C-alpha positions as CSV (number, residue, x, y, z in Angstrom):
1,X,-15.3,11.8,-20.3
2,X,-18.8,10.7,-19.2
3,X,-19.5,7.0,-19.6
4,X,-23.0,5.6,-19.6
5,X,-23.3,2.5,-17.3
6,X,-24.7,-0.8,-18.5
7,X,-27.9,-1.1,-16.6
8,X,-30.3,-3.8,-15.8
9,X,-33.8,-3.7,-17.3
10,X,-35.8,-0.7,-16.2
11,X,-38.5,-1.8,-13.7
12,X,-42.2,-1.4,-14.3
13,X,-43.7,1.1,-11.8
14,X,-47.1,-0.7,-11.9
15,X,-47.8,-3.2,-9.1
16,X,-50.2,-6.1,-9.5
17,X,-50.9,-6.9,-5.8
18,X,-53.5,-9.7,-5.7
19,X,-55.3,-11.6,-3.0
20,X,-52.7,-14.4,-3.5
21,X,-49.9,-12.0,-2.8
22,X,-51.5,-10.8,0.4
23,X,-52.4,-14.3,1.6
24,X,-48.8,-15.4,0.9
25,X,-47.4,-12.7,3.1
26,X,-49.9,-13.7,5.8
27,X,-48.6,-17.3,5.7
28,X,-45.0,-16.0,5.8
29,X,-45.7,-14.0,9.0
30,X,-47.2,-17.1,10.6
31,X,-44.3,-19.2,9.6
32,X,-41.9,-16.8,11.3
33,X,-43.9,-17.0,14.5
34,X,-44.2,-20.8,14.3
35,X,-40.5,-21.4,13.6
36,X,-39.2,-19.4,16.6
37,X,-41.9,-20.8,18.9
38,X,-41.0,-24.4,18.0
39,X,-37.2,-24.0,18.8
40,X,-37.9,-21.6,21.7
41,X,-35.5,-18.9,20.6
42,X,-34.8,-16.5,17.7
43,X,-36.1,-13.2,16.3
44,X,-39.7,-13.5,15.2
45,X,-40.8,-9.9,15.2
46,X,-38.6,-8.5,12.5
47,X,-39.3,-11.5,10.2
48,X,-43.0,-10.9,10.6
49,X,-42.8,-7.2,9.8
50,X,-40.4,-7.6,7.0
51,X,-42.4,-10.3,5.2
52,X,-44.1,-7.8,2.7
53,X,-40.8,-6.2,1.8
54,X,-39.0,-9.5,1.2
55,X,-41.9,-10.8,-0.8
56,X,-41.9,-7.7,-3.0
57,X,-38.2,-8.0,-3.6
58,X,-38.1,-11.7,-4.5
59,X,-41.4,-12.0,-6.4
60,X,-41.9,-8.5,-8.0
61,X,-38.6,-6.7,-8.2
62,X,-35.4,-8.8,-8.2
63,X,-34.0,-10.6,-11.2
64,X,-33.1,-14.1,-10.0
65,X,-33.4,-17.7,-11.0
66,X,-34.0,-20.3,-8.2
67,X,-33.0,-23.1,-10.6
68,X,-29.6,-21.4,-11.1
69,X,-28.6,-19.7,-7.8
70,X,-25.1,-18.7,-9.2
71,X,-26.5,-17.2,-12.5
72,X,-24.3,-14.3,-13.5
73,X,-27.3,-12.2,-14.4
74,X,-28.9,-12.4,-10.9
75,X,-29.4,-9.5,-8.6
76,X,-27.7,-9.9,-5.2
77,X,-29.7,-9.9,-2.0
78,X,-28.0,-9.2,1.3
79,X,-30.0,-9.6,4.6
80,X,-27.8,-7.3,6.7
81,X,-30.3,-7.8,9.5
82,X,-29.0,-11.4,9.8
83,X,-30.8,-12.0,13.1
84,X,-34.0,-12.0,11.0
85,X,-32.7,-15.0,9.0
86,X,-36.3,-16.3,8.7
87,X,-36.9,-13.3,6.4
88,X,-34.5,-14.9,3.9
89,X,-35.2,-18.6,4.6
90,X,-38.9,-18.1,4.0
91,X,-38.3,-16.6,0.6
92,X,-35.8,-19.3,-0.4
93,X,-38.6,-21.8,0.6
94,X,-41.3,-19.9,-1.2
95,X,-39.3,-19.3,-4.4
96,X,-38.0,-22.9,-4.7
97,X,-34.3,-22.6,-3.9
98,X,-34.4,-26.0,-2.3
99,X,-35.4,-25.2,1.3
100,X,-38.4,-27.2,2.5
101,X,-41.0,-26.9,5.2
102,X,-39.0,-29.4,7.2
103,X,-36.0,-27.1,7.0
104,X,-38.1,-24.3,8.4
105,X,-39.2,-26.6,11.2
106,X,-35.6,-27.4,12.0
107,X,-34.7,-23.7,12.3
108,X,-31.7,-23.0,14.6
109,X,-31.1,-26.7,15.3
110,X,-28.0,-28.8,14.8
111,X,-27.2,-29.7,11.2
112,X,-30.1,-27.8,9.7
113,X,-30.0,-25.7,6.6
114,X,-31.6,-22.9,8.5
115,X,-29.0,-21.8,11.2
116,X,-29.6,-18.9,13.4
117,X,-27.9,-16.5,11.0
118,X,-27.5,-16.9,7.2
119,X,-24.3,-18.6,6.3
120,X,-22.7,-18.4,2.9
121,X,-21.8,-21.8,1.5
122,X,-24.1,-23.6,3.9
123,X,-27.6,-22.6,2.5
124,X,-28.2,-22.3,-1.2
125,X,-29.3,-18.8,-2.1
126,X,-27.4,-17.0,0.8
127,X,-25.0,-14.6,-0.9
128,X,-23.0,-13.7,2.3
129,X,-22.8,-14.6,5.9
130,X,-24.5,-11.9,8.1
131,X,-25.3,-11.4,11.7
132,X,-22.5,-9.1,13.0
133,X,-24.5,-5.9,12.4
134,X,-23.2,-3.6,9.7
135,X,-21.2,-6.3,7.9
136,X,-24.0,-7.0,5.4
137,X,-24.3,-3.4,4.3
138,X,-20.6,-3.0,4.0
139,X,-20.2,-6.2,2.1
140,X,-22.9,-5.2,-0.3
141,X,-20.9,-2.0,-1.1
142,X,-18.1,-4.3,-2.2
143,X,-20.6,-6.3,-4.4
144,X,-21.7,-3.1,-6.1
145,X,-18.1,-2.0,-6.7
146,X,-17.4,-5.4,-8.2
147,X,-20.4,-5.2,-10.4
148,X,-19.2,-1.9,-11.9
149,X,-15.6,-3.1,-12.3
150,X,-16.9,-6.1,-14.2
151,X,-18.6,-3.7,-16.7
152,X,-15.1,-2.5,-17.6
153,X,-13.6,-6.0,-17.6
154,X,-16.3,-7.4,-19.8
155,X,-17.4,-4.6,-22.1
156,X,-21.0,-5.0,-23.4
157,X,-21.7,-8.0,-21.3
158,X,-25.3,-8.4,-20.2
159,X,-24.8,-9.4,-16.6
160,X,-25.0,-6.0,-15.0
161,X,-27.1,-6.4,-11.9
162,X,-28.5,-4.7,-8.8
163,X,-27.5,-5.2,-5.2
164,X,-30.4,-5.2,-2.7
165,X,-30.0,-4.9,1.1
166,X,-32.4,-5.1,4.0
167,X,-30.8,-3.4,7.0
168,X,-31.9,-2.9,10.6
169,X,-31.5,0.0,13.1
170,X,-28.6,-1.9,14.5
171,X,-26.9,-2.1,11.2
172,X,-27.0,1.6,10.8
173,X,-25.7,2.3,14.3
174,X,-22.5,0.3,13.7
175,X,-19.7,2.4,12.5
176,X,-18.7,0.0,9.7
177,X,-22.0,0.8,7.8
178,X,-21.2,4.5,8.0
179,X,-17.7,4.0,6.6
180,X,-19.0,1.9,3.8
181,X,-22.0,4.0,2.9
182,X,-19.9,7.1,2.8
183,X,-17.6,5.4,0.3
184,X,-20.6,4.2,-1.7
185,X,-21.9,7.7,-2.0
186,X,-18.5,9.0,-3.1
187,X,-18.3,6.2,-5.7
188,X,-21.9,6.8,-6.8
189,X,-22.7,3.1,-6.8
190,X,-26.0,3.5,-8.6
191,X,-26.8,-0.2,-8.6
192,X,-26.8,-0.4,-4.8
193,X,-30.1,-0.1,-3.0
194,X,-30.5,-0.3,0.8
195,X,-33.9,-0.7,2.5
196,X,-33.8,0.4,6.2
197,X,-36.3,-1.3,8.4
198,X,-37.1,1.6,10.6
199,X,-39.0,-0.2,13.4
200,X,-37.3,1.8,16.2
201,X,-36.9,-1.3,18.5
202,X,-33.8,-3.1,19.7
203,X,-33.1,-5.4,22.6
204,X,-33.0,-2.6,25.1
205,X,-36.2,-1.0,24.0
206,X,-37.0,2.0,21.9
207,X,-33.9,3.0,19.8
208,X,-34.3,6.6,20.9
209,X,-32.3,5.7,24.0
210,X,-29.2,5.7,21.8
211,X,-30.1,6.5,18.2
212,X,-31.7,9.9,17.6
213,X,-30.1,11.4,14.5
214,X,-31.9,12.0,11.2
215,X,-30.7,9.0,9.4
216,X,-32.3,10.0,6.1
217,X,-30.4,13.3,6.2
218,X,-27.2,11.5,7.0
219,X,-27.6,9.4,3.8
220,X,-28.4,12.5,1.8
221,X,-25.2,13.9,3.1
222,X,-23.4,10.8,2.0
223,X,-24.7,11.4,-1.5
224,X,-27.4,8.9,-1.7
225,X,-30.9,9.1,-3.3
226,X,-33.2,8.9,-0.3
227,X,-36.9,7.7,-0.3
228,X,-39.3,7.7,2.7
229,X,-42.0,5.2,3.1
230,X,-44.4,5.7,6.0
231,X,-46.5,2.8,7.4
232,X,-50.3,2.5,7.1
233,X,-52.5,3.8,9.9
234,X,-52.9,0.2,11.3
235,X,-49.1,-0.1,11.5
236,X,-48.6,-2.4,8.6
237,X,-46.2,-1.9,5.7
238,X,-47.5,0.3,2.9
239,X,-46.9,-2.1,0.1
240,X,-47.9,0.3,-2.8
241,X,-45.6,3.0,-1.5
242,X,-42.8,0.6,-0.8
243,X,-43.0,-0.8,-4.3
244,X,-42.9,2.7,-5.8
245,X,-39.8,3.5,-3.8
246,X,-38.1,0.3,-4.8
247,X,-38.8,1.0,-8.5
248,X,-37.6,4.6,-8.2
249,X,-34.4,3.4,-6.4
250,X,-33.7,0.7,-8.9
251,X,-34.2,3.0,-11.9
252,X,-31.8,5.7,-10.5
253,X,-28.4,4.4,-11.7
254,X,-26.5,7.6,-10.9
255,X,-26.6,7.3,-7.1
256,X,-27.0,4.6,-4.5
257,X,-30.5,4.5,-3.1
258,X,-31.7,4.5,0.5
259,X,-35.3,3.6,1.4
260,X,-36.4,4.4,4.9
261,X,-39.3,2.0,5.5
262,X,-41.3,2.6,8.6
263,X,-42.6,-0.7,10.1
264,X,-44.1,-2.0,13.3
265,X,-42.1,-4.9,14.7
266,X,-44.1,-8.2,15.1
267,X,-47.1,-6.8,13.2
268,X,-49.9,-8.0,13.6
269,X,-49.3,-9.7,17.0
270,X,-52.0,-8.2,19.2
271,X,-49.8,-7.8,22.3
272,X,-46.2,-8.2,21.1
273,X,-46.3,-5.8,18.2
274,X,-44.0,-2.8,18.8
275,X,-42.3,-4.4,21.8
276,X,-38.7,-5.2,22.5
277,X,-39.8,-8.7,23.6
278,X,-40.7,-9.5,20.1
279,X,-37.3,-8.7,18.8
280,X,-35.3,-11.6,20.2
281,X,-37.6,-14.2,21.9
282,X,-40.4,-16.6,21.2
283,X,-43.8,-14.9,21.4
284,X,-45.6,-17.7,23.3
285,X,-48.3,-20.1,22.2
286,X,-51.2,-17.9,23.0
287,X,-49.8,-15.0,21.1
288,X,-48.9,-17.2,18.1
289,X,-52.6,-18.4,18.0
290,X,-53.8,-14.8,18.3
291,X,-51.6,-13.8,15.3
292,X,-53.1,-16.5,13.1
293,X,-56.6,-15.3,14.1
294,X,-55.6,-11.7,13.2
295,X,-54.4,-13.0,9.8
296,X,-57.5,-15.1,9.1
297,X,-55.5,-18.4,9.3
298,X,-56.4,-21.6,11.1
299,X,-55.0,-21.1,14.6
300,X,-54.8,-24.9,15.1
301,X,-52.3,-25.3,12.3
302,X,-48.6,-24.8,12.6
303,X,-46.2,-24.5,9.6
304,X,-49.1,-24.3,7.3
305,X,-49.0,-23.1,3.7
306,X,-51.8,-23.7,1.2
307,X,-50.3,-26.1,-1.4
308,X,-52.3,-24.7,-4.3
309,X,-51.3,-21.1,-3.3
310,X,-47.7,-22.1,-3.1
311,X,-47.9,-23.7,-6.5
312,X,-49.5,-20.5,-8.0
313,X,-46.8,-18.3,-6.5
314,X,-44.0,-20.5,-7.8
315,X,-45.6,-20.7,-11.3
316,X,-46.0,-16.9,-11.4
317,X,-42.4,-16.4,-10.4
318,X,-41.3,-19.1,-12.9
319,X,-43.1,-17.2,-15.7
320,X,-41.3,-14.0,-14.7
321,X,-37.9,-15.8,-14.5
322,X,-38.4,-17.5,-17.8
323,X,-39.1,-14.2,-19.5
324,X,-36.0,-12.4,-18.1
325,X,-33.8,-15.4,-18.4
326,X,-34.8,-16.1,-22.1
327,X,-33.9,-12.5,-23.1
328,X,-30.7,-12.6,-21.0
329,X,-29.5,-16.0,-22.5
330,X,-30.0,-14.7,-26.0
331,X,-28.0,-11.5,-25.3
332,X,-25.3,-13.5,-23.6
333,X,-25.0,-16.0,-26.4
334,X,-24.6,-13.1,-28.9
335,X,-22.1,-11.4,-26.6
336,X,-19.9,-14.5,-26.5
337,X,-19.8,-14.6,-30.3
338,X,-19.0,-10.9,-30.5
339,X,-16.4,-10.9,-27.7
340,X,-14.8,-14.3,-28.0
341,X,-11.5,-13.3,-26.4
342,X,-13.2,-11.7,-23.4
343,X,-15.6,-14.6,-23.2
344,X,-12.5,-16.9,-22.8
345,X,-11.4,-14.7,-19.9
346,X,-14.9,-15.0,-18.3
347,X,-14.8,-18.8,-18.6
348,X,-11.4,-18.9,-16.9
349,X,-12.7,-16.7,-14.0
350,X,-15.9,-18.6,-13.6
351,X,-13.8,-21.8,-13.4
352,X,-11.5,-20.2,-10.8
353,X,-8.5,-21.0,-12.9
354,X,-5.2,-19.1,-13.4
355,X,-3.2,-18.8,-16.6
356,X,-0.5,-21.4,-16.9
357,X,2.3,-18.8,-16.9
358,X,0.9,-16.4,-14.3
359,X,3.9,-16.8,-12.1
360,X,6.6,-16.3,-14.8
361,X,8.6,-13.2,-15.3
362,X,8.6,-12.1,-11.7
363,X,11.1,-9.6,-10.5
364,X,14.3,-11.4,-9.4
365,X,16.2,-10.7,-6.2
366,X,19.9,-11.7,-6.1
367,X,21.4,-13.1,-2.9
368,X,23.5,-10.0,-2.2
369,X,20.8,-7.4,-2.1
370,X,18.2,-6.2,0.4
371,X,14.6,-5.1,-0.2
372,X,11.7,-4.4,2.2
373,X,9.0,-7.1,1.8
374,X,6.4,-4.3,1.3
375,X,8.3,-3.0,-1.7
376,X,8.8,-6.6,-3.1
377,X,5.0,-7.2,-2.7
378,X,4.3,-4.1,-4.7
379,X,6.6,-5.2,-7.4
380,X,5.0,-8.6,-7.5
381,X,1.5,-7.2,-7.5
382,X,2.4,-5.3,-10.6
383,X,4.0,-8.3,-12.3
384,X,0.9,-10.3,-11.5
385,X,-1.5,-7.6,-12.6
386,X,0.1,-7.7,-16.1
387,X,-1.2,-11.3,-16.5
388,X,-4.3,-11.3,-14.2
389,X,-6.8,-8.6,-15.2
390,X,-9.0,-9.8,-12.4
391,X,-6.5,-8.7,-9.8
392,X,-7.4,-5.3,-8.3
393,X,-7.4,-3.5,-5.0
394,X,-6.2,-0.6,-2.9
395,X,-5.5,0.7,0.5
396,X,-7.0,2.5,3.5
397,X,-5.3,5.7,2.3
398,X,-1.8,4.1,2.6
399,X,-1.1,3.0,-1.0
400,X,2.3,4.7,-1.0
401,X,3.3,3.0,2.2
402,X,1.6,-0.4,1.6
403,X,2.9,-0.5,-2.1
404,X,-0.5,-1.6,-3.3
405,X,-0.7,0.6,-6.4
406,X,-1.0,-1.0,-9.8
407,X,1.0,1.2,-12.2
408,X,-0.5,2.2,-15.5
409,X,-4.1,1.7,-14.3
410,X,-6.3,4.6,-13.2
411,X,-8.1,5.0,-10.0
412,X,-11.5,3.3,-9.5
413,X,-13.7,6.4,-9.7
414,X,-17.4,7.0,-10.1
415,X,-19.4,7.4,-13.3
416,X,-20.2,11.0,-14.1
417,X,-16.9,12.3,-12.8
418,X,-13.9,13.8,-14.6
419,X,-12.1,10.5,-14.6
420,X,-11.1,8.9,-17.9
421,X,-12.5,5.6,-16.8
422,X,-14.7,4.4,-13.9
423,X,-13.1,0.9,-14.2
424,X,-9.6,1.6,-12.8
425,X,-7.9,-1.2,-10.7
426,X,-6.8,1.1,-7.9
427,X,-9.4,1.6,-5.2
428,X,-9.2,4.5,-2.8
429,X,-10.9,3.1,0.3
430,X,-10.1,6.1,2.4
431,X,-9.3,5.7,6.0
432,X,-11.9,3.1,6.5
433,X,-10.2,-0.2,7.4
434,X,-13.3,-2.1,8.6
435,X,-15.4,-1.1,5.6
436,X,-12.5,-2.0,3.3
437,X,-12.3,-5.5,4.8
438,X,-16.0,-6.0,4.3
439,X,-16.0,-4.5,0.8
440,X,-13.1,-6.9,-0.2
441,X,-15.3,-9.8,1.0
442,X,-18.2,-8.4,-1.2
443,X,-16.0,-8.1,-4.2
444,X,-14.8,-11.7,-3.8
445,X,-18.3,-13.0,-3.1
446,X,-19.6,-11.3,-6.3
447,X,-17.8,-14.1,-7.9
448,X,-15.2,-13.2,-10.6
449,X,-12.3,-11.0,-9.5
450,X,-9.5,-11.2,-7.0
451,X,-9.3,-8.3,-4.6
452,X,-6.6,-7.1,-2.2
453,X,-6.5,-4.3,0.4
454,X,-3.8,-2.8,2.5
455,X,-3.1,-1.1,5.8
456,X,-0.6,-1.2,8.6
457,X,-0.6,-4.5,10.6
458,X,-1.4,-2.7,13.8
459,X,-4.7,-1.4,12.2
460,X,-5.8,-4.9,11.4
461,X,-7.5,-4.5,14.8
462,X,-9.9,-2.0,13.1
463,X,-11.0,-4.5,10.5
464,X,-11.0,-7.7,12.6
465,X,-14.7,-8.3,12.3
466,X,-14.5,-8.4,8.5
467,X,-11.3,-10.5,8.6
468,X,-13.1,-13.0,10.8
469,X,-16.0,-13.2,8.3
470,X,-13.5,-13.6,5.4
471,X,-12.1,-16.7,7.3
472,X,-15.6,-18.0,8.1
473,X,-16.7,-17.7,4.4
474,X,-13.3,-18.5,2.9
475,X,-13.5,-15.5,0.6
476,X,-10.7,-15.1,-1.9
477,X,-9.2,-12.0,-0.3
478,X,-5.7,-10.9,0.3
479,X,-5.1,-8.6,3.2
480,X,-1.8,-6.7,2.7
481,X,-0.6,-5.7,6.2
482,X,2.7,-3.8,6.3
483,X,4.9,-2.2,9.0
484,X,4.9,-5.6,10.7
485,X,6.9,-5.0,13.9
486,X,9.0,-2.7,16.0
487,X,11.1,-2.6,12.9
488,X,8.9,0.2,11.5
489,X,10.8,2.5,14.0
490,X,10.1,6.0,14.9
491,X,6.3,6.0,14.8
492,X,6.4,4.4,18.1
493,X,4.3,1.9,20.1
494,X,0.9,3.1,18.8
495,X,2.0,1.9,15.3
496,X,4.1,-1.1,16.3
497,X,2.2,-4.4,16.3
498,X,3.1,-6.8,19.1
499,X,0.2,-9.2,19.9
500,X,-1.2,-9.0,16.4
501,X,0.5,-12.0,14.7
502,X,-0.8,-14.6,17.1
503,X,-4.1,-12.9,17.5
504,X,-4.6,-13.3,13.7
505,X,-3.2,-16.8,13.7
506,X,-5.9,-17.7,16.2
507,X,-8.6,-17.0,13.6
508,X,-9.6,-20.4,12.1
509,X,-9.3,-20.5,8.3
510,X,-7.1,-17.4,7.9
511,X,-3.6,-18.0,6.7
512,X,-1.0,-15.5,8.1
513,X,2.1,-15.3,5.9
514,X,5.2,-13.4,7.1
515,X,7.9,-13.8,4.4
516,X,11.5,-13.4,5.3
517,X,12.7,-11.6,2.1
518,X,11.7,-10.5,-1.3
519,X,11.8,-14.0,-2.8
520,X,9.6,-15.5,-0.1
521,X,7.2,-12.6,-0.7
522,X,6.9,-13.5,-4.4
523,X,6.5,-17.1,-3.5
524,X,3.8,-16.2,-1.0
525,X,1.8,-14.3,-3.5
526,X,1.9,-17.2,-5.9
527,X,0.8,-19.7,-3.3
528,X,-1.9,-17.3,-2.1
529,X,-3.4,-17.0,-5.5
530,X,-3.4,-20.8,-6.0
531,X,-5.3,-21.4,-2.8
532,X,-8.3,-19.1,-3.4
533,X,-8.8,-18.5,0.4
534,X,-8.2,-15.5,2.7
535,X,-4.6,-14.6,3.4
536,X,-2.9,-12.0,5.5
537,X,0.5,-11.0,4.1
538,X,2.6,-9.5,6.9
539,X,5.3,-7.3,5.4
540,X,8.2,-5.2,6.6
541,X,8.9,-1.5,6.3
542,X,12.7,-2.0,6.6
543,X,14.9,-3.6,4.0
544,X,15.6,-7.3,4.6
545,X,18.6,-9.2,3.1
546,X,17.9,-11.5,0.2
547,X,18.4,-15.0,1.6
548,X,18.9,-17.0,-1.7
549,X,18.4,-16.7,-5.4
550,X,17.1,-20.3,-5.7
551,X,13.5,-19.3,-6.2
552,X,12.3,-22.8,-7.0
553,X,13.5,-24.0,-3.6
554,X,12.0,-21.1,-1.8
555,X,8.7,-21.3,-3.7
556,X,8.4,-25.0,-2.8
557,X,9.2,-24.3,0.9
558,X,6.9,-21.3,1.2
559,X,4.0,-23.3,-0.3
560,X,4.5,-25.8,2.5
561,X,4.5,-23.1,5.1
562,X,7.8,-24.0,6.6
563,X,11.1,-25.4,5.3
564,X,14.7,-26.0,6.0
565,X,16.6,-22.9,4.8
566,X,20.0,-24.1,6.0
567,X,21.1,-27.1,8.0
568,X,24.4,-28.5,9.3
569,X,25.0,-32.3,9.4
570,X,23.6,-33.8,12.6
571,X,22.1,-30.6,14.0
572,X,21.7,-30.4,17.7
573,X,19.5,-27.3,17.9
574,X,16.7,-26.0,15.6
575,X,16.1,-22.3,15.2
576,X,12.6,-21.4,13.8
577,X,12.1,-17.8,12.5
578,X,9.8,-15.7,10.4
579,X,10.0,-12.5,8.5
580,X,12.8,-10.1,9.4
581,X,14.1,-12.4,12.1
582,X,15.2,-15.1,9.7
583,X,18.2,-13.0,8.9
584,X,18.8,-12.5,12.6
585,X,18.6,-16.3,13.0
586,X,21.1,-16.8,10.1
587,X,23.6,-14.6,11.9
588,X,23.0,-16.5,15.1
589,X,23.6,-19.8,13.3
590,X,27.0,-18.6,12.1
591,X,27.9,-17.6,15.7
592,X,26.8,-21.0,17.0
593,X,28.7,-22.8,14.3
594,X,31.8,-20.9,15.4
595,X,31.3,-22.4,18.9
596,X,30.9,-25.9,17.5
597,X,27.1,-26.0,17.7
598,X,25.4,-27.6,14.7
599,X,22.1,-25.9,13.7
600,X,19.1,-26.4,11.6
601,X,17.5,-23.1,10.5
602,X,13.8,-23.3,9.6
603,X,12.0,-20.5,7.9
604,X,8.3,-20.6,8.9
605,X,6.5,-18.0,6.8
606,X,3.0,-19.6,7.3
607,X,2.2,-21.8,10.3
608,X,-1.3,-22.6,8.8
609,X,0.2,-23.9,5.6
610,X,2.8,-25.9,7.6
611,X,0.1,-27.5,9.7
612,X,-1.7,-28.7,6.6
613,X,1.3,-30.8,5.5
614,X,1.7,-34.5,6.3
615,X,3.1,-35.5,9.6
616,X,6.0,-37.0,7.8
617,X,7.0,-33.7,6.2
618,X,6.6,-31.8,9.4
619,X,8.8,-34.3,11.2
620,X,11.4,-34.0,8.4
621,X,11.6,-30.2,8.9
622,X,11.3,-30.4,12.7
623,X,12.7,-33.8,13.8
624,X,11.1,-34.8,17.1
625,X,14.4,-36.1,18.3
626,X,15.9,-32.6,18.4
627,X,14.3,-31.0,21.5
628,X,16.7,-28.1,21.8
629,X,14.8,-25.4,19.9
630,X,14.5,-21.6,19.6
631,X,11.8,-19.6,17.9
632,X,12.5,-16.0,17.1
633,X,9.9,-13.5,16.0
634,X,9.6,-9.8,16.8
635,X,6.2,-10.2,18.4
636,X,4.3,-11.9,21.2
637,X,5.9,-15.2,22.2
638,X,2.8,-17.2,23.3
639,X,2.0,-19.4,20.4
640,X,5.6,-20.5,19.7
641,X,5.8,-22.8,22.7
642,X,3.9,-25.6,20.9
643,X,6.8,-25.7,18.4
644,X,9.7,-25.4,20.8
645,X,8.3,-27.6,23.7
646,X,9.4,-27.7,27.3
647,X,13.1,-27.5,26.5
648,X,12.7,-24.7,24.1
649,X,13.2,-20.9,24.2
650,X,11.4,-18.1,22.4
651,X,13.0,-14.8,21.6
652,X,10.3,-12.2,21.1
653,X,8.5,-9.2,22.6
654,X,5.7,-9.4,25.2
655,X,5.5,-5.7,25.8
656,X,4.9,-2.5,23.7
657,X,7.6,-0.9,21.7
658,X,9.0,2.6,21.7
659,X,9.8,5.5,19.3
660,X,13.3,5.0,17.9
661,X,15.0,3.6,14.8
662,X,14.7,-0.1,14.0
663,X,18.3,-1.0,14.8
664,X,18.1,0.7,18.2
665,X,14.8,-1.0,19.1
666,X,16.0,-4.5,18.0
667,X,19.1,-4.1,20.2
668,X,17.2,-2.6,23.1
669,X,14.5,-5.3,23.1
670,X,16.8,-8.2,22.5
671,X,15.9,-9.3,19.0
672,X,19.5,-9.9,18.1
673,X,21.8,-12.7,17.0
674,X,23.4,-12.7,20.5
675,X,20.0,-13.2,22.2
676,X,19.3,-16.1,19.9
677,X,22.6,-17.7,20.6
678,X,22.0,-17.3,24.3
679,X,18.6,-18.9,24.0
680,X,20.0,-21.8,21.9
681,X,22.6,-22.5,24.5
682,X,20.1,-22.4,27.3
683,X,17.8,-24.8,25.3
684,X,20.7,-27.2,24.7
685,X,21.4,-27.3,28.5
686,X,17.7,-28.1,29.2
687,X,17.6,-30.8,26.6
688,X,20.7,-32.5,28.0
689,X,19.4,-32.9,31.5
């Protein structure tokens, strides 16, 4: 069944390039040189050479509305070459997004709206944080996936849009961009368009020292529509050819498009053009003056922009915006009338709200059974998916192991394939963990849906850059990381995470949740969705005993990050545990009770959520007066000492695992009730000195 995508308006191939357009680009180039010169650091060369391309996009090509930066109908722009942040800031200033000349003057200074790299949520008009090379390209792939998924979620809706990317040589050298662009070609994401700034310069000089492949051929092999734009004889961008390539790319909706745009870095600087120096440092006062002379601008003026020209440019853009917005608003109003039920869903998603009963009718787990938390997570995902059509995701080729498959929904496959629908909720990311992480960020940033993605916890290392950006941007992404410890068994130390839990907990803004059983897993999913922030769910391969069937108590405790699971009267020792080790701690508590030792057992599924509670609550769970404490977790011990203090003990693993069954490994490496009992007795001795 071949489905025809809903496409944005076909672009006009004719370009009206006036003297005003050229003079505007000249001013933008001078502003880039001025801004870096004033602060004394930055990346002027790329911003100068990219000025024509960015101006074409924002003023002749893209659909956007500076008065409504979150408009559903807008195209998305990603400056993957985030070091060239002035490329974006100058357009946000020019188009009237709220940035002023004073903001450009305060470039890269404390508290400014123009930081060194674009930051989502900090500067209006920035769609994603970029700077770590390759991340922008990969995030844009997720945005394009989201755009297509929304076509299925909201049939007939008029907010189909394009995703535009400007990428650098460095972006395309990073492996993450290759992962993501390979996936985009497979998915035939026809609304994705990448412009490669082929300036052949990086910090160490000519890129040929490390980057010699035929990049255009590589993208053809990925399945992209490739266009080549050579520069003019004088080294400047060929605006007419670039516009033609942009139009052709935008109007091809069957394949993602790649434009190789040849440029000269720092053009038209008389001495710095084409040099590595112009990539990452101020050009010097004399060179900045010479640039303005080359451009026919007043060399005595800094941060200059003709006010009448600025007004004409904004009026021209305003006329174009008004025309596209008027048509869109009329179509959208009619769509709301014709699709009232779907429109209500849209309103809920725009408001970031959940249905009142979304957490009802979950699978129940009786106190006598045992279930791996990865299996419980899969069951909960399917229960949630029945009520949350915005929930979708996949795995890095591990869906069967991660339990990330939504039953009854097809795969997310491209248009023009043999699939019955291109709008399935199950994404095949392939073995591309890093690109998966960035794509999940892009899906979340696109604004309406709730994505998740799975792999083994040990391979979170492969996606750490994307996870860090998720935390920095606070994207609404769920990372499903299974096979959480030596408990995965015979696959051995290459697959057994040890240092990963505390390494991930050290990322500010990321919540790491390691549930102890199936019920805690369900509660973790509920709290996760309520928070709308990045979460890593850490899940077991092996079955774990169900701790309790009092779901209300568990849900309340999990939401607070840590809670008292069991406690004797007047406890003398506290045992803190997470995940599979909570059941170990329960057995240790029974053994200690038989020796007359009173115990408080605390389940701590999420330290980050626990830290957000009031001091009063935290002291209720972990009374400061009880200094005999033991933490138990089948991973590195380092972070637990702030909870157990100088009298406390930690039962964990500070070395790599081995290939054997889970019971053998837990016994061999001392993650046992007996080890916890021994640690508790030692802590009691220390606390009584």
